[in-house]
C-alpha positions in Angstrom: 0.1 0.1 0.0 3.0 2.9 1.2 4.7 1.4 -2.4 1.5 2.2 -4.0 0.7 5.5 -2.7 4.9 6.6 -2.9 4.6 5.5 -6.9 1.2 7.2 -7.3 2.0 11.0 -5.6 5.6 10.7 -7.4 4.8 11.2 -10.4 2.6 14.1 -10.5 5.6 15.6 -8.4 8.1 14.9 -11.1 6.0 16.8 -13.5 5.0 19.8 -11.4 9.1 20.1 -11.1 9.6 19.4 -14.8 7.9 22.8 -15.0 8.9 24.5 -12.5 12.5 24.3 -14.0 11.2 25.0 -17.3 9.7 28.3 -16.3 13.5 28.7 -13.9 15.2 28.4 -16.7 13.3 31.0 -19.1 14.9 33.9 -19.4 11.9 36.3 -19.2 11.5 34.6 -15.5 11.9 37.8 -13.1 14.1 37.0 -10.2 11.1 37.4 -7.7 9.6 34.8 -9.4 12.6 32.9 -9.4 13.1 33.4 -5.6 9.4 32.0 -5.2 9.9 29.5 -8.0 13.0 27.9 -5.5 11.5 28.1 -2.3 8.7 26.0 -4.5 11.3 23.0 -6.1 12.9 22.7 -2.8 9.9 21.7 -1.1 8.9 19.6 -3.7 12.6 17.7 -3.3 12.0 17.6 0.4 8.4 15.5 -0.8 9.9 13.4 -3.1 12.8 12.2 -0.4 10.6 11.3 2.0 8.3 9.2 -0.8 11.7 7.3 -1.6 11.9 6.9 2.2 8.2 5.2 2.1 9.7 3.1 -1.1 13.0 2.0 0.4 10.6 1.2 3.4 8.5 -0.6 1.7 10.9 -3.0 -0.6 11.0 -6.5 -0.1 14.5 -8.0 0.4 16.1 -9.2 -2.8 18.2 -12.3 -1.7 20.5 -13.5 0.9 24.0 -13.9 0.4 26.7 -14.5 2.6 29.3 -11.5 1.8 31.9 -9.7 3.5 30.9 -6.1 5.7 34.3 -5.1 4.4 33.2 -5.1 0.5 29.7 -2.8 1.9 31.4 -0.4 3.9 33.9 -0.3 0.9 31.5 0.3 -1.2 29.4 3.1 1.2 31.8 4.8 1.6 32.7 5.4 -2.8 28.7 6.6 -2.5 29.8 9.3 0.5 33.4 10.2 -1.0 32.2 13.3 -2.3 30.3 14.3 0.7 33.3 13.5 2.7 35.0 15.8 0.7 32.6 19.0 0.3 31.6 19.0 3.9 35.3 18.3 5.9 34.9 15.1 7.3 37.3 12.3 8.0 36.2 8.6 7.3 38.3 6.1 9.1 37.1 2.4 9.2 38.5 -0.7 11.0 37.2 -4.2 9.8 38.7 -6.7 12.2 40.7 -9.6 10.5 38.5 -12.3 9.6 35.6 -11.3 10.5 33.1 -14.0 9.4 30.7 -13.6 7.0 26.6 -12.7 7.5 23.8 -14.2 5.4 22.6 -10.6 4.1 20.8 -8.7 1.0 23.8 -7.0 -0.1 21.6 -3.4 -1.4 18.7 -3.7 1.7 21.9 -3.4 4.4 24.2 -0.7 1.9 20.7 1.1 2.2 21.1 0.7 6.4 24.6 1.8 6.6 24.0 4.9 3.8 21.6 6.0 6.4 24.1 6.1 9.1 26.6 7.5 7.0 23.9 10.4 5.3 22.9 11.0 9.1 26.5 11.0 10.8 27.3 13.8 8.2 24.2 15.9 8.5 25.1 16.0 12.5 28.6 17.3 12.0 27.6 20.4 8.9 30.9 22.6 10.0 33.2 19.0 9.5 34.7 16.3 11.7 35.2 12.5 12.3 33.5 9.9 11.2 33.9 6.6 11.4 32.9 2.8 10.7 33.8 0.1 12.1 33.2 -4.3 11.2 34.0 -6.5 14.9 32.9 -10.1 15.5 31.8 -11.6 18.8 31.1 -15.1 19.6 27.9 -14.9 17.7 27.1 -11.4 15.7 29.4 -9.0 13.9 29.0 -6.0 15.3 29.0 -2.6 12.7 29.6 0.4 14.7 29.2 4.0 13.1 30.1 6.8 15.0 30.6 10.9 14.6 32.1 13.4 16.7 29.2 15.6 16.5 26.9 17.1 19.6 25.3 14.1 19.9 22.0 12.8 20.5 19.2 14.8 22.5 18.6 12.3 25.7 14.9 12.5 25.4 14.8 10.9 21.9 17.6 8.2 22.6 15.0 5.6 23.8 12.9 5.9 20.8 15.2 7.1 18.3 14.7 4.8 15.5 10.4 5.0 15.5 8.7 6.0 13.0 8.9 9.8 12.5 11.3 10.3 14.8 13.9 13.4 13.9 16.6 15.7 15.2 17.0 17.9 13.0 15.3 21.1 11.7 11.5 21.3 10.8 11.2 20.6 7.0 15.1 18.7 7.1 14.2 15.5 7.8 11.6 13.0 7.2 11.7 11.0 10.6 11.9 7.6 8.7 15.8 7.2 8.0 16.4 5.5 10.9 13.2 3.5 11.0 13.9 2.2 8.1 18.0 1.0 8.9 15.4 -0.7 12.2 13.3 -2.7 10.0 16.3 -3.9 7.4 18.4 -5.1 10.6 15.4 -7.2 12.0 14.9 -8.7 8.9 18.2 -9.6 8.9 17.7 -11.6 12.6 19.7 -8.7 14.0 19.2 -5.5 16.3 20.2 -2.1 16.4 20.8 0.3 18.7 22.2 3.8 19.8 24.5 6.6 22.7 26.5 9.1 23.3 30.0 9.3 23.6 32.0 12.4 24.6 32.5 14.2 21.1 29.5 12.4 19.1 26.9 9.6 19.1 27.6 5.8 17.3 24.9 3.8 16.4 26.0 -0.2 17.0 24.2 -2.9 14.2 24.5 -6.9 15.6 24.0 -9.3 12.8 24.3 -12.9 13.1 27.1 -14.8 12.0 26.5 -16.9 9.4 29.8 -18.6 8.4 33.1 -18.6 7.8 35.2 -15.0 6.9 34.2 -14.1 2.7 37.0 -12.8 0.5 36.2 -9.3 -0.4 36.1 -8.1 -4.2 
């Protein structure tokens, strides 16, 4: 149902956005109108992000396979690299030697990790350090995403992964990104939690071990 609503709403939004861009590109459009249209376009993009998030949340896993968390971290780092450069953020990654494989849908786990990375980057608008670490316990593989931002408000920590909960200013977050992370992790039989450190915040994903180490490609 959610996926159908998101799809049906997205089509006319794309049409409206196209007309906005066309008018903005018309040299006869005066600056006052351009300013108003840019505001309209910003709101269209915000709604589009919410709809895209709804689609991501409704999308079922495409298939589980034994993968290396190191390979997933590498792919997410490549996607995030341009923003890391623009935002003056240093990325530190650490993958334990001989890390056991996890049986996951790689696309969904990458999406979940990218959501966490995006949230961490949003928490450091003036630059900072982002850390992604993968380690192993007796029965679970542990994935930690840490930032050097201001940390999470104490009042939201207990329900941080509930839908519509956001720490961002009004209009800048859908409140669904972390709920998607929770749903993806639960689908894989894992758990997710968060806590504050000094400085910043840490989100921890734990996934069941599925087998011996997998060589990263």
